[in-house]
Each structure stands twice: as C-alpha cells, then as structure tokens.
C-alpha positions as a printed Julia matrix, in Angstrom:
477×3 Matrix{Float64}:
  21.08   25.4    -1.36
  18.91   27.59   -3.52
  15.6    28.55   -3.29
  14.21   26.1    -6.05
  15.14   23.15   -4.09
  13.16   24.08   -1.33
   9.59   21.86   -1.52
   6.65   22.12    0.41
   4.2    19.19    1.99
   0.57   19.69    2.57
  -1.14   17.34    4.9
  -4.67   16.24    2.89
  -5.64   13.51    4.89
  -4.05   12.0     8.24
  -0.72   11.4     8.31
   0.95    9.06   10.73
   4.9     7.96   10.84
   6.19    5.41   13.45
   8.71    6.57   15.62
   8.27    3.18   18.16
   7.67    5.82   20.51
   4.34    5.95   22.66
   2.52    8.22   25.05
   3.29    6.43   29.03
   0.73    6.58   31.3
   3.17    8.07   34.01
   3.88   11.15   30.71
   0.45   12.14   29.83
  -2.89   13.28   31.5
  -6.59   12.8    29.75
  -8.23   15.92   29.83
 -11.7    15.03   29.79
 -13.66   18.13   29.33
 -11.61   19.96   26.78
 -10.91   16.78   24.8
  -7.38   16.64   25.23
  -4.09   14.43   26.28
  -1.91   16.7    27.67
   1.69   14.66   27.87
   4.84   16.12   29.91
   8.38   15.03   31.17
   7.21   12.74   33.59
  10.42   14.01   35.86
   9.03   17.3    35.93
   5.51   16.21   37.07
   6.76   14.09   39.87
   8.47   17.52   41.25
   5.78   19.17   41.31
   3.67   16.46   43.45
   3.79   17.3    47.49
   5.58   14.84   49.52
   2.4    12.6    50.52
   1.22   12.37   46.33
   5.23   11.77   45.4
   5.34    8.77   47.47
   2.36    7.23   46.89
   3.1     7.82   42.93
   6.58    6.29   43.45
   4.61    3.51   45.06
   2.98    2.78   42.4
   5.33    3.03   40.07
   7.63    0.53   41.5
   4.96   -2.55   42.04
   6.1    -3.35   38.12
   2.58   -5.31   37.69
  -0.38   -5.19   35.65
  -2.14   -4.01   38.21
  -0.38   -1.12   39.22
  -0.88    0.41   35.41
  -4.4     0.04   36.01
  -3.53    1.48   39.61
  -1.69    4.38   37.31
  -4.03    5.3    35.24
  -6.77    5.62   37.7
  -4.21    7.83   39.62
  -3.63    9.99   36.87
  -6.97   10.87   35.55
  -8.32   14.37   35.87
  -5.1    15.65   37.34
  -3.89   19.22   36.09
  -0.58   20.01   34.49
   0.81   23.22   34.46
   4.3    23.1    33.3
   5.98   22.66   30.06
   3.45   20.14   28.06
   2.0    19.52   24.62
  -1.9    19.23   24.06
  -2.9    16.56   21.74
  -6.74   16.51   20.5
  -8.64   13.46   20.86
 -12.6    12.79   20.44
 -15.08   12.14   23.03
 -15.31    8.76   21.67
 -11.74    8.35   22.88
 -12.32   10.12   26.52
 -15.21    7.28   26.97
 -13.15    4.11   25.94
 -10.73    5.52   28.33
 -12.64    5.73   31.17
 -14.15    2.82   30.63
 -11.24    0.95   30.05
  -9.63    1.78   34.06
 -12.77    1.3    35.03
 -12.34   -2.38   34.6
 -11.65   -5.54   36.46
  -8.13   -6.49   36.02
  -8.76   -9.91   33.94
 -10.43   -7.76   31.41
  -8.24   -4.46   31.8
  -5.09   -6.63   31.03
  -6.87   -8.02   28.14
  -7.48   -4.71   26.53
  -3.54   -3.28   27.68
  -1.52   -3.87   24.58
  -4.69   -2.34   22.25
  -4.18    1.13   24.02
  -1.17    1.97   23.44
  -0.7     5.53   21.81
   2.08    5.07   18.71
   3.49    8.77   18.17
   4.1     9.64   15.29
   7.64   10.96   14.31
   8.26   14.19   16.11
  11.33   16.63   16.85
  12.57   15.51   20.67
  14.09   19.09   21.18
  10.93   21.02   19.95
   8.41   18.15   20.47
   6.7    18.98   17.24
   6.17   16.72   14.42
   8.05   15.86   11.03
   8.02   14.0     7.98
  11.19   11.93    7.6
  12.92   12.57    4.14
  13.33    8.86    4.42
   9.45    8.88    4.15
   9.65   10.99    1.23
  12.1     9.16   -0.66
  10.64    5.65   -0.28
   7.0     7.17   -1.67
   9.24    8.67   -4.64
  11.24    5.77   -5.17
   7.81    2.96   -5.1
   6.0     5.69   -8.08
   9.48    5.75  -10.23
   9.66    2.09   -9.99
   6.24    1.3   -11.13
   7.25    3.41  -14.33
   9.96    1.44  -14.66
   8.16   -1.79  -14.41
   5.45   -0.9   -17.39
   8.86   -0.43  -19.84
  10.46   -3.2   -18.84
   9.94   -6.95  -17.14
  11.93   -8.92  -14.98
  11.95  -12.32  -14.36
  12.26  -13.2   -10.49
  13.25  -16.83   -9.4
  10.48  -18.3    -7.06
  13.11  -19.26   -4.55
  15.05  -16.06   -4.35
  14.99  -14.8    -0.51
  15.3   -11.5    -2.19
  12.97  -10.64   -4.49
  11.99   -7.02   -4.12
  15.71   -6.14   -3.59
  16.77   -8.61   -6.87
  13.51   -6.4    -8.78
  14.85   -3.08   -7.8
  18.36   -3.2    -8.75
  16.68   -5.34  -12.17
  13.84   -2.09  -13.0
  16.87    0.8   -11.88
  19.52   -1.31  -13.57
  22.35   -1.25  -10.5
  24.46   -4.34   -8.87
  26.04   -2.36   -6.22
  24.4     0.68   -3.7
  26.82    3.1    -5.3
  25.0     2.53   -8.34
  21.84    2.82   -7.34
  20.4     6.11   -8.84
  18.7     7.23   -6.07
  21.4     7.63   -4.13
  21.62   11.17   -5.43
  18.26   12.05   -4.4
  18.6    13.6    -1.28
  16.02   14.53    0.6
  15.81   16.71    3.95
  13.82   16.09    6.67
  10.25   18.52    6.02
   9.7    20.0     9.47
   6.1    22.34   10.31
   5.82   25.84    8.65
   4.0    27.7    11.72
   1.31   25.8    13.73
   0.82   22.54   13.15
  -2.1    19.81   14.98
  -1.84   16.67   15.6
  -4.8    13.97   17.11
  -5.82   10.87   18.47
  -7.55    8.76   16.22
  -8.39    4.62   16.08
  -6.81    2.77   12.87
  -9.83    0.43   12.37
  -9.73   -2.28    9.82
 -12.87   -2.11    6.79
 -13.44   -4.89    4.13
 -13.28   -3.89    0.48
 -16.62   -5.79   -0.48
 -19.33   -4.8     1.39
 -20.93   -8.03    0.74
 -18.15   -9.6     2.02
 -19.62  -12.78    4.57
 -17.23  -12.11    7.02
 -16.0    -8.88    9.15
 -12.22   -7.45    8.5
  -9.78   -9.45   11.36
  -7.48   -6.37   12.31
  -7.84   -5.43   15.73
  -8.25   -1.21   16.26
  -4.55    0.38   16.81
  -4.8     4.07   18.82
  -2.16    6.36   16.36
  -0.91   10.01   16.81
  -2.16   11.49   13.38
  -0.54   14.91   11.82
  -3.96   17.06   10.71
  -4.85   17.75    7.14
  -4.32   21.55    6.49
  -0.23   21.49    8.17
   2.33   22.07    6.02
   5.93   21.14    5.66
   9.01   22.27    4.31
  12.01   21.03    3.04
  14.67   20.09    0.79
  14.47   17.78   -2.47
  17.86   17.74   -4.57
  18.59   15.29   -7.61
  22.58   15.61   -8.04
  24.38   14.84  -10.86
  27.12   11.73  -10.69
  30.44   12.93  -10.04
  31.57    9.79  -12.84
  28.98    9.27  -15.81
  29.93    5.32  -15.97
  29.2     5.08  -11.83
  25.1     5.59  -12.39
  23.91    4.19  -16.03
  20.51    5.41  -15.87
  20.89    9.17  -13.69
  17.63   10.39  -12.37
  15.91   13.9   -13.15
  14.07   15.63  -11.05
  11.12   16.3   -14.16
  10.85   12.08  -14.31
  10.75   11.81  -10.6
   7.44   13.84  -10.31
   5.93   12.75  -13.06
   6.51    8.99  -12.14
   4.62   10.62   -9.01
   1.45   12.28  -10.26
   0.94    9.22  -12.49
   1.34    6.6    -9.96
  -0.14    8.2    -6.89
  -3.24    9.96   -9.14
  -3.76    6.36   -9.94
  -3.4     4.92   -6.8
  -6.43    7.65   -5.65
  -8.88    6.65   -8.23
  -8.39    3.0    -7.64
  -8.7     3.5    -3.82
 -12.0     5.82   -4.44
 -13.64    3.5    -6.42
 -12.62    0.47   -3.56
 -14.08    2.99   -1.09
 -17.29    3.31   -2.98
 -17.55   -0.2    -3.56
 -17.83   -1.0     0.52
 -19.91    1.73    1.03
 -17.54    4.14    2.22
 -17.22    7.85    1.26
 -14.52    8.66   -1.34
 -11.94   10.85   -0.51
 -11.04   13.92   -2.33
  -8.95   16.93   -1.54
  -8.24   20.47   -3.1
  -4.01   20.58   -4.34
  -2.5    23.34   -6.13
  -2.07   23.41   -9.76
   1.82   22.78   -9.82
   1.66   19.93   -6.95
   1.62   16.22   -7.11
   0.14   13.66   -4.53
   2.18   11.19   -2.65
   1.49    8.49   -0.11
   3.17    8.99    3.47
   3.27    6.72    6.77
   1.27    3.78    8.36
  -1.67    2.3     6.4
  -1.36    3.96    3.27
  -2.68    0.77    1.41
  -0.92   -2.34    0.16
  -0.94   -1.38   -3.35
   0.64    1.73   -2.58
   3.73    0.67   -1.42
   4.56   -2.14   -4.18
   5.04   -2.43   -7.8
   2.13   -3.13   -9.96
   2.63   -6.49  -11.89
   4.71   -8.11   -8.77
   2.75   -7.61   -5.82
   2.41  -10.5    -3.43
   0.08   -8.89   -0.85
  -0.26  -11.72    2.23
  -3.87  -11.86    3.08
  -4.87  -13.2     6.26
  -7.97  -16.2     6.17
  -9.78  -17.7     8.53
  -8.33  -19.6    11.34
  -4.53  -17.76   10.93
  -4.73  -19.28    7.2
  -2.98  -17.45    4.95
  -3.0   -16.5     0.92
  -1.3   -14.37   -0.99
  -2.78  -12.08   -3.8
  -1.76   -8.73   -5.89
  -4.93   -6.83   -4.13
  -5.35   -6.36   -0.78
  -8.72   -6.83    0.95
  -9.31   -4.36    3.49
  -8.48   -0.98    4.21
  -6.82    0.94    7.38
  -8.91    4.26    7.96
  -9.13    6.75   10.55
 -11.85    6.78   12.75
 -12.84    8.74   16.1
 -14.27    5.7    17.66
 -12.97    1.76   18.13
 -16.4     0.95   17.04
 -19.67    1.82   16.8
 -18.67    4.17   13.73
 -20.22    5.58   10.83
 -18.66    4.59    7.65
 -19.13    7.89    6.2
 -16.51    9.19    8.65
 -14.12    7.0     7.94
 -10.75    8.63    5.67
  -8.08    7.34    4.19
  -4.72    7.35    5.94
  -1.32    9.57    4.59
  -2.27   11.76    1.5
  -0.46   14.44    0.93
   0.45   17.3    -1.64
   4.22   18.33   -2.62
   5.56   21.12   -5.17
   7.68   23.85   -5.25
   7.47   26.47   -2.03
   7.6    29.66   -3.74
   7.83   33.56   -2.39
   4.37   33.61   -3.56
   2.97   30.97   -1.68
   4.87   31.51    2.19
   3.4    34.72    2.1
  -0.24   33.42    1.59
   1.05   30.92    4.39
   2.01   33.79    6.43
  -1.49   35.9     5.95
  -3.29   32.87    6.32
  -1.92   32.31    9.86
  -2.24   35.86   10.71
  -6.11   35.82   10.07
  -6.49   32.96   11.98
  -4.73   33.41   15.07
  -7.2    31.59   17.75
  -7.76   28.77   15.45
  -3.72   28.74   15.23
  -2.35   28.83   18.6
   0.8    26.9    19.9
  -0.37   23.83   21.91
   3.54   24.13   23.63
   2.53   25.66   27.15
   5.2    28.42   28.31
   6.38   27.29   31.88
   6.6    29.53   33.38
   2.97   31.73   32.52
   1.37   28.5    31.41
  -0.7    30.22   29.22
  -0.97   29.29   25.43
   1.58   30.74   23.48
   0.75   33.5    20.43
   1.58   32.04   16.89
   5.02   31.91   15.61
   6.09   33.45   12.82
   5.88   31.59    9.57
   9.29   30.8     8.09
  11.18   28.34    6.4
  14.36   26.46    7.99
  16.74   24.85    6.1
  17.91   21.98    7.45
  22.05   22.4     7.69
  23.42   19.03    6.64
  26.9    17.49    6.14
  28.0    14.55    5.03
  31.48   12.96    6.43
  33.53   11.21    4.23
  35.35    8.21    6.01
  33.78    8.12    9.27
  34.28    5.99   11.87
  30.49    4.37   12.69
  29.5     2.08   15.64
  26.38    0.66   17.42
  25.79   -0.03   21.26
  22.8    -2.31   21.68
  22.13   -0.32   25.33
  19.51    2.02   25.84
  17.25    0.67   22.93
  20.44    0.75   20.71
  22.21    3.85   19.63
  24.21    4.29   16.13
  27.11    6.74   16.58
  29.52    8.34   14.16
  32.83   10.31   14.08
  33.96   12.15   11.28
  37.89   12.62   10.42
  37.53   15.8    12.7
  36.48   14.3    15.91
  32.89   16.15   15.34
  29.78   12.74   16.5
  26.56   12.43   15.27
  24.32    9.27   16.53
  20.89    8.08   16.34
  18.35    5.68   19.02
  16.7     3.59   18.49
  17.51    0.19   16.4
  14.52    0.72   14.58
  15.4     4.16   13.31
  18.98    3.24   13.07
  18.0     0.14   10.33
  16.3     2.58    8.77
  19.3     5.03    8.05
  21.73    2.63    7.83
  22.45    0.7     4.39
  21.33   -3.16    4.25
  24.55   -4.01    3.31
  26.31   -2.68    6.13
  23.13   -4.13    8.5
  24.89   -7.4     9.37
  28.21   -6.0     9.99
  27.47   -3.0    12.21
  24.3    -4.79   14.53
  25.01   -8.58   14.78
  28.76   -8.55   13.47
  32.37   -6.58   14.73
  29.81   -3.43   15.73
  31.52   -1.44   14.05
  32.41    0.43   10.09
  35.83    2.39   10.17
  35.4     4.15    7.12
  31.68    5.38    6.36
  30.26    8.19    4.31
  27.47    9.95    6.61
  24.96   12.11    6.5
  24.29   14.17    9.03
  21.86   16.79    9.86
  22.29   20.01   13.02
  19.55   19.72   15.28
  20.2    22.57   17.61
  24.04   21.8    18.85
  24.08   18.69   18.35
  24.35   16.31   14.57
  22.06   13.83   13.93
  22.91   10.81   11.59
  20.67   11.08    8.54
  21.92    8.02    6.74
  25.39    5.8     6.82
  26.14    4.09    3.85
C-alpha cells in the first residue's frame, strides 16, 4: 500500500477496547511499592517455584472454590517474578483496594469478587502489546457518516421491527444486501503502536449528568486496562472503487468520510463538555494536529457518540429495576484512579483519539521525541535472561500484510471458547479465537449458518492478516 493510505491514531484520553480477556489471579502479581501489576505466563511462574512452593500452589489451584481464590490472592501477594513479563501501571488507590479485598472475610470477599475482575484492552498475543482493531475505527467512521446522512434523509421505521438498527442503516446508505453496502469497500487495518505504548489499570465510575439530581448514578464501578494518552498507533485506511459501478449506488469518498467524522465528533465533544460542566466535572480538552480529526473509540464512549441523532433510543435504568428510553443518556462513565471517594475534577472521559495521515515529517518528529526521553519511554517487556528493562525500540511503521481469500472454506468449533477457522483454495489456514471476537468479524448474514446451523460456510470471502508466521481472520463475508 502506498504512503498516502498510512494513518496514525493518537490517544487523547484513556481508551479501553474489550477483548473478552481478563488478568487472571494466577497470572499476575501486584507490586505494592512501585505501583505496578506484573503479568506473566502462569506456567513460567510455576516452573520457577521450588518443589515445596509448587506443591502448595498446586493444592490451592486444585480446590476450585471461592475460598481458594481468596487464598490464591494471598499466596501471590508480594511475590516477585523475574521472567518474561509485562508491567502495567496501577494507582495507590488500587493497591489499597487490592490489599483490603484480600483481607476481607470470605463472605465479603465473595460479594466483591466479580467486581474485582480486571478486563484487558485488546492486545497482540505474540507481542503482548495493545492494538486498536480496524473494526473499532471503521465503526466510529460509519457512525459519523450515518449521522451525516440522517440530517439529509428521513427514514420511517416500524416500531414493531425487531431489526430497526439494520433497517435504518440500509435506508440511509441505500443498500439491500451486504455486497451493496458502501462501507464494504472501506478497508481498515488494525493499528499497532509506533514505539512505546503504556497501559494503566483504572476504574470506570458512573456519574449523573445533573449535579442537582436527587439520586446517585446506579452503575457499579468496573476495573479496566486502558491505553494511556500520548500513545501513537499506525495502520492503513483505504476506500476502494467498486468493480461494478451499478453494485453500490452511492460509493464512499475518503474525503467525505473524514469530513463527516470531523463534524460529528467535534459536535459530540462540545456537547459532552457542556454536560460535564453542568455536572460539576472539568471539561476535557486535548491538542490535536491541524489536519487530524477526532474519533471516539472503545468502551464507555457515551451512548450519543455511538448512535444516530434523531433515532436514539437509549435505555435509562430507574429505581427498583424499572426502565425507560430517551434520546439522551443521564449518566457518564468516566475514568478514575479510585472506586470511590475521588475528586470530580480528576475524572476523565473515555475514548477520545485523533486520526490523520502519517507523513514522513511526523514520523521523524516521533523518532526525535522518543530519543529525547529514553528514561520515560523504556519498554515494559522484561528480557527473560537478563531480567533488565529493555532499551526503547526505534520508531518505525510496519504496515500489516493482508490478503483476501475468495471461495474460502470457513468452519466453527465451539470448543476452547469458540474457534473460527478459514482455509483458502491453496490450503492456507487462518483462525480467530473467542466467540465474541468471531461474531464481530463474521458478517451478520452468516451468523445463523455458522454459529447455530451447519457450523460451516463452504464458500466465503475472507480477509486475513499475517501475525508472525500465522494468519488471523479479519473479516468473513
């Protein structure tokens, strides 16, 4: 792909993109003194224990009870690990919460256990580094474009239609089947970090949008790993021309896609900042390059930022489980260093990023910035042999290798959490693990056949990406 299709994404506020993975108690230790979580391969950890400690560790893991989970947390407390690992920043408030939780009696510990799950952000299983899925970027651009079209065209929806969202999108984009969807030709790779990229464990806390509200927000806190502001990612964005002009009635133009994103997300940021001020919370601001536009990515991006104005039907939870629907959300989800007792002026919205063309000049600037701040940008990947923090890597952009396999054989195996496998005509294979991930990349029209029916699709169009020596499924159509 040529240079003009290479883009960067800069993280402006904490971003969490779910991947159905958590930091398991058997795979991390909390370093209370330096406020870090050290994650590692549990088998590697087990191999390094002496015989007596191995027996004790195995006995705890073999119990499979709530009590044993509490016991496991206590076993892991203050342990050191000097093998290959990843360090994630945590707050002193998280350390305090962790120590208090493992010190509780079993009944109180059981109540808190589900909430103390630490959700990982999307990561490359080979490098363990976070990345931004192309599907997340495409979804953000699609939402903005649909909002643009919704201002130009009015679609009448049947309130009895169980697929109102699909009907609305088809009406606005003027297509009937998947192959006629204009966004089918918007090709976006995953975005991988350019140089150093830090993550942190934060709390997602729920706050009312009206400071004068009689009741507090009902959403319980969540613990999430987020990509920290300042990180830069690179990938490719391309709008292809349709092979047959009659197939897609209104083909996309890249300029129009980005212009709609700029208008929509600039407006969304202003709306959210006005609401933050009303709630007594500091407005969010971040500098961005002149040629860049804002996007909203990941979890807790705000209901308004992921829906279409004029057609919003946001669920509002009321007292005693009652529900109502509105065109506006009544609460925010914001990042905090503490689950409770925090200062409102320290809360930050989730998901704001800027995206723009990655020019040679910008890449040189990134290299200079990394070189000038070696201490701050040290890698968190620890070398297994030396157990020393590695030097910062040279900044470079690696454009992922992608292929499209026509007439590929696709199958689904429900075992192991769910695995979708694709085989090309020349017998190359690719897969994606985890049913939730698979559902996201497989066209909705194939869901019933692949996941509930025959468990295979004999002839599909599969987009794959090379990761190391293996192929990963990006999309199945």
